[in-house]
N, C-alpha and C positions, 0 to 999 in steps of 0.2 A: 453442685454443692447442694446435698441435701442438709436440711435444717432437722435438729433434733427437737420435738416438742414434748415437754414434759407436762403432764398432769399432776398435780398434788393431791391427795384424799387421806380422808382419816382412816383410822385403823378397821373402820365397817368394811373397808372394800380391798383388805387385803386377802390374799390367797392367790397361789401360783395360777389356777385355772383362768381367774378374772385378768390378772396381768397379762397371761398370754393371748387372752382373747383381744385384749385391747391394743395389743402390739399387731397382732395377727391382722385384724380388721381395720385400724387404724393408723399403723405404723407410728403411733405415740408411744412414749414411756410411762408407765405409770408409777409415781413414787409416793409408796403412804409414808404419812410422816406420825410418827407414833409418839406418845410423852413416855416419859420415863416412870416407873413403876415404883421406884424408889423415892420420889418427891413425895413430902406430904404437904397439902393443902394445893392452893391453885399456883400455877408455876406456867408462865407463859412460853409456849414454843413457837418461834417465829413465823414458819410456814404454817405451822398448823392453825395458826391464829388467823391466817388468811383465809384457809377452807372455811372454818366456823364462823368468821365472820359474813363472809359470802351466803353461808347457807342461811344466816340470821336476816340478812337483806331479801332475800328470795323468801323468807317467811311472813315478811310485811305485806305480801302479795295474798288477799283473801283465797283466791283461787288455788294457790300451790300450799296453803296452809295444811290442807287435807289430800290424800292423794283420791280423788274422784275420779282420773280420766282413765279411761279405756286403753286409749291408742297413748304407744311412747311419744308418737310424732306430737301430738296435740300436747303433750307435757311438755316437750322438748320447745316447743312454739311458745307456750307461756312462760318458760324459763328466760327465753330471748326477750320475751314482752316485757316482763319484770326489769331485767338488766336494762333494757332500754332506756325505759320509764324512768330508773333510777339516774342513769349517765345524763338523760335530758334534764331532769329536776337540777343536778349538780353544775349543768351547764350554763341553765337559766340563772342562778343564783347570781351569777356574774353581770347579768345586765339589769 
């Protein structure tokens, strides 16, 4: 049984070449969540909000606030470290 993994991204990641690369390389489906252009003011789009909220959380990490890393593996490791820190702090609140 094959599981379909979806990645939600904002409109900055749209483009057929990038979507095809993600599918070929990782066998994931990249789903771009766009906001409607005909809405005035702030309008919360449910799945897009999840993406933007996560980017906001990542920017709390000073090291990820600017793109200083030369290697993408280093940047990836820092994203993992920032999210682990966030999860541990939330789990520790219960104690």
